[in-house]
DSSP file (Angstrom, degrees, kcal/mol; ACC not computed):
  #  RESIDUE AA STRUCTURE BP1 BP2  ACC     N-H-->O    O-->H-N    N-H-->O    O-->H-N    TCO  KAPPA ALPHA  PHI   PSI    X-CA   Y-CA   Z-CA
    1    1 A M     >        0   0    0      0, 0.0     4,-0.9     0, 0.0     5,-0.2   0.000 360.0 360.0 360.0 -41.9   37.1  -37.3   33.3
    2    2 A L  T  4  +     0   0    0      1,-0.2    36,-0.0     2,-0.2     7,-0.0   0.689 360.0  80.7 -80.6 -16.3   36.4  -35.2   36.3
    3    3 A R  T  4 S+     0   0    0      1,-0.2    -1,-0.2     2,-0.1    33,-0.0   0.932 105.4  24.4 -57.8 -50.9   32.8  -36.4   36.6
    4    4 A S  T  4 S-     0   0    0     -3,-0.2    -1,-0.2     2,-0.0    -2,-0.2   0.835  77.1-162.1 -86.9 -32.3   33.5  -39.7   38.4
    5    5 A C     <  +     0   0    0     -4,-0.9    16,-0.1     1,-0.1    -3,-0.1   0.840  44.7 146.5  51.0  34.5   36.9  -38.9   40.0
    6    6 A G     >  -     0   0    0     -5,-0.2     4,-2.0    14,-0.1     3,-0.3  -0.145  67.9 -79.4 -93.0-172.8   37.2  -42.6   40.3
    7    7 A P  H  > S+     0   0    0      0, 0.0     4,-2.6     0, 0.0     5,-0.2   0.829 124.8  57.3 -58.6 -35.0   40.0  -45.1   40.2
    8    8 A R  H  > S+     0   0    0      2,-0.2     4,-2.4     1,-0.2     5,-0.2   0.914 107.1  47.8 -65.8 -40.6   40.2  -45.0   36.3
    9    9 A T  H  > S+     0   0    0     -3,-0.3     4,-1.6     2,-0.2    -1,-0.2   0.940 113.8  46.8 -63.6 -46.6   40.7  -41.3   36.2
   10   10 A A  H  X>S+     0   0    0     -4,-2.0     5,-2.5     1,-0.2     4,-0.5   0.900 111.7  52.1 -61.6 -40.3   43.4  -41.5   38.9
   11   11 A E  H ><5S+     0   0    0     -4,-2.6     3,-1.0     1,-0.2    -1,-0.2   0.915 107.1  51.9 -62.9 -42.8   45.0  -44.4   37.0
   12   12 A R  H 3<5S+     0   0    0     -4,-2.4    -1,-0.2     1,-0.3    -2,-0.2   0.828 114.0  44.2 -63.0 -30.7   45.1  -42.4   33.7
   13   13 A L  H 3<5S-     0   0    0     -4,-1.6    -1,-0.3     2,-0.2    -2,-0.2   0.467 111.8-123.8 -91.2  -2.4   46.8  -39.6   35.6
   14   14 A A  T <<5S+     0   0    0     -3,-1.0     2,-0.3    -4,-0.5    -3,-0.2   0.873  73.0 112.1  60.5  41.2   49.2  -42.0   37.4
   15   15 A V  S   <S-     0   0    0     -5,-2.5    -1,-0.2    -6,-0.1    -2,-0.2  -0.916  75.0 -94.1-133.8 162.7   48.2  -40.8   40.8
   16   16 A H     >  -     0   0    0     -2,-0.3     4,-2.1     1,-0.1     3,-0.4  -0.462  37.5-116.2 -72.3 150.1   46.3  -42.3   43.8
   17   17 A R  H  > S+     0   0    0      1,-0.2     4,-2.4     2,-0.2     5,-0.2   0.885 116.5  52.9 -56.4 -41.5   42.6  -41.5   43.9
   18   18 A N  H  > S+     0   0    0      1,-0.2     4,-2.4     2,-0.2    -1,-0.2   0.857 106.6  53.4 -64.5 -34.1   43.0  -39.6   47.2
   19   19 A T  H  > S+     0   0    0     -3,-0.4     4,-2.5     2,-0.2    -1,-0.2   0.921 109.0  49.4 -64.3 -43.8   45.7  -37.5   45.6
   20   20 A L  H  X S+     0   0    0     -4,-2.1     4,-2.4     2,-0.2    -2,-0.2   0.936 112.2  46.9 -60.1 -47.8   43.4  -36.6   42.7
   21   21 A L  H  X S+     0   0    0     -4,-2.4     4,-2.3     1,-0.2    -1,-0.2   0.894 112.1  51.1 -63.4 -39.8   40.5  -35.7   45.1
   22   22 A H  H  X S+     0   0    0     -4,-2.4     4,-2.4     2,-0.2    -1,-0.2   0.921 110.9  48.1 -62.6 -44.3   42.9  -33.6   47.2
   23   23 A R  H  X S+     0   0    0     -4,-2.5     4,-2.3     2,-0.2    -2,-0.2   0.890 110.9  50.6 -66.1 -39.1   44.2  -31.7   44.1
   24   24 A L  H  X S+     0   0    0     -4,-2.4     4,-2.2     2,-0.2    11,-0.3   0.920 111.3  48.5 -63.8 -42.8   40.7  -31.0   42.9
   25   25 A T  H  X S+     0   0    0     -4,-2.3     4,-2.4     1,-0.2    -2,-0.2   0.903 110.3  51.8 -63.1 -41.0   39.7  -29.7   46.3
   26   26 A K  H  X S+     0   0    0     -4,-2.4     4,-2.6     2,-0.2    -1,-0.2   0.903 109.0  50.0 -62.8 -41.8   42.8  -27.5   46.4
   27   27 A I  H  X S+     0   0    0     -4,-2.3     4,-2.5     1,-0.2     6,-0.4   0.914 110.6  50.5 -61.9 -42.5   42.0  -26.1   42.9
   28   28 A E  H  X S+     0   0    0     -4,-2.2     4,-2.1     1,-0.2     5,-0.4   0.901 111.7  47.2 -63.1 -41.4   38.4  -25.3   44.1
   29   29 A V  H  < S+     0   0    0     -4,-2.4    -2,-0.2     2,-0.2    -1,-0.2   0.928 115.1  45.4 -65.8 -45.2   39.7  -23.5   47.2
   30   30 A L  H  < S+     0   0    0     -4,-2.6    -2,-0.2     1,-0.2    -1,-0.2   0.864 124.1  32.5 -68.6 -36.7   42.3  -21.5   45.3
   31   31 A T  H  < S-     0   0    0     -4,-2.5    -1,-0.2     2,-0.2    -2,-0.2   0.687  95.0-132.8 -94.6 -19.7   39.9  -20.5   42.5
   32   32 A G  S  < S+     0   0    0     -4,-2.1     2,-0.4    -5,-0.3    -3,-0.2   0.668  71.5 111.6  74.1  14.9   36.6  -20.3   44.4
   33   33 A R  S    S-     0   0    0     -5,-0.4     2,-1.1    -6,-0.4    -1,-0.3  -0.943  75.3-117.7-124.6 144.6   35.0  -22.3   41.6
   34   34 A G    >   -     0   0    0     -2,-0.4     3,-2.0     1,-0.2     6,-0.3  -0.673  25.1-171.7 -81.8  97.4   33.7  -25.9   41.6
   35   35 A V  T 3  S+     0   0    0     -2,-1.1    -1,-0.2   -11,-0.3   -33,-0.1   0.581  79.6  70.1 -70.4  -7.4   35.9  -27.7   39.1
   36   36 A R  T 3  S+     0   0    0    -12,-0.1     2,-0.4     4,-0.1    -1,-0.3   0.532  79.1  94.2 -85.0  -5.5   33.7  -30.8   39.3
   37   37 A E  S <> S-     0   0    0     -3,-2.0     4,-3.0     1,-0.1     5,-0.2  -0.720  82.9-128.6 -85.1 136.8   30.9  -28.8   37.5
   38   38 A A  H  > S+     0   0    0     -2,-0.4     4,-2.4     1,-0.2     5,-0.2   0.884 104.5  48.0 -55.4 -46.7   31.0  -29.4   33.8
   39   39 A R  H  > S+     0   0    0      1,-0.2     4,-2.2     2,-0.2    -1,-0.2   0.918 115.6  44.0 -64.4 -43.8   31.0  -25.8   32.7
   40   40 A T  H  > S+     0   0    0     -6,-0.3     4,-2.6     2,-0.2    -1,-0.2   0.895 112.0  53.3 -68.3 -39.8   33.7  -24.8   35.1
   41   41 A A  H  X S+     0   0    0     -4,-3.0     4,-2.4    -7,-0.2    -2,-0.2   0.915 110.8  47.1 -60.6 -42.8   35.8  -27.9   34.2
   42   42 A M  H  X S+     0   0    0     -4,-2.4     4,-2.7    -5,-0.2     5,-0.2   0.916 112.1  49.4 -66.2 -43.0   35.6  -27.0   30.6
   43   43 A A  H  X S+     0   0    0     -4,-2.2     4,-2.2     2,-0.2    -2,-0.2   0.903 112.4  48.5 -62.6 -40.6   36.5  -23.4   31.2
   44   44 A T  H  X S+     0   0    0     -4,-2.6     4,-2.2     2,-0.2    -2,-0.2   0.918 111.6  49.5 -65.0 -43.7   39.5  -24.5   33.3
   45   45 A H  H  X S+     0   0    0     -4,-2.4     4,-2.3     1,-0.2    -2,-0.2   0.924 111.8  47.8 -61.2 -46.0   40.6  -26.9   30.6
   46   46 A L  H  X S+     0   0    0     -4,-2.7     4,-2.7     1,-0.2    -1,-0.2   0.879 109.9  53.1 -64.5 -37.6   40.4  -24.3   27.9
   47   47 A A  H  X S+     0   0    0     -4,-2.2     4,-2.3    -5,-0.2    -1,-0.2   0.902 109.4  48.9 -64.2 -39.9   42.3  -21.8   30.0
   48   48 A C  H  X S+     0   0    0     -4,-2.2     4,-2.3     2,-0.2    -2,-0.2   0.902 111.9  48.9 -66.0 -40.3   45.1  -24.3   30.5
   49   49 A L  H  X S+     0   0    0     -4,-2.3     4,-2.5     2,-0.2    -2,-0.2   0.923 111.2  49.7 -63.6 -44.1   45.2  -25.0   26.8
   50   50 A A  H  X S+     0   0    0     -4,-2.7     4,-2.3     1,-0.2    -2,-0.2   0.902 111.1  49.7 -62.2 -40.8   45.3  -21.3   26.0
   51   51 A D  H  X S+     0   0    0     -4,-2.3     4,-2.0     2,-0.2    -1,-0.2   0.907 110.6  49.7 -63.5 -41.9   48.1  -20.8   28.5
   52   52 A A  H  X S+     0   0    0     -4,-2.3     4,-0.9     2,-0.2    -2,-0.2   0.894 111.9  48.3 -64.3 -40.1   50.1  -23.7   27.0
   53   53 A L  H  X S+     0   0    0     -4,-2.5     4,-0.5     1,-0.2     3,-0.5   0.896 111.3  50.0 -66.9 -39.9   49.6  -22.3   23.5
   54   54 A Q  H >< S+     0   0    0     -4,-2.3     3,-0.9     1,-0.2    -1,-0.2   0.856 105.6  57.3 -67.2 -34.7   50.7  -18.9   24.6
   55   55 A A  H 3< S+     0   0    0     -4,-2.0    -1,-0.2     1,-0.2    -2,-0.2   0.766 102.1  55.9 -68.1 -25.2   53.8  -20.3   26.3
   56   56 A T  H 3<        0   0    0     -4,-0.9    -1,-0.2    -3,-0.5    -2,-0.2   0.608 360.0 360.0 -84.3 -11.4   54.9  -21.9   23.0
   57   57 A D    <<        0   0    0     -3,-0.9    -1,-0.2    -4,-0.5    -2,-0.1   0.475 360.0 360.0 -80.0 360.0   54.9  -18.5   21.1
């Protein structure tokens, strides 16, 4: 999903493409990690899932 950052991804998230790119850049600045890299994207996704699971306990 993050690889192309194109119109289809933005459409699936119900945001404008520029909004998506801005948010990705903001995440990269705040974390210091390139979320457009596959390994980092997967780690970020898993961290969000773990946080969501922990919040339900």
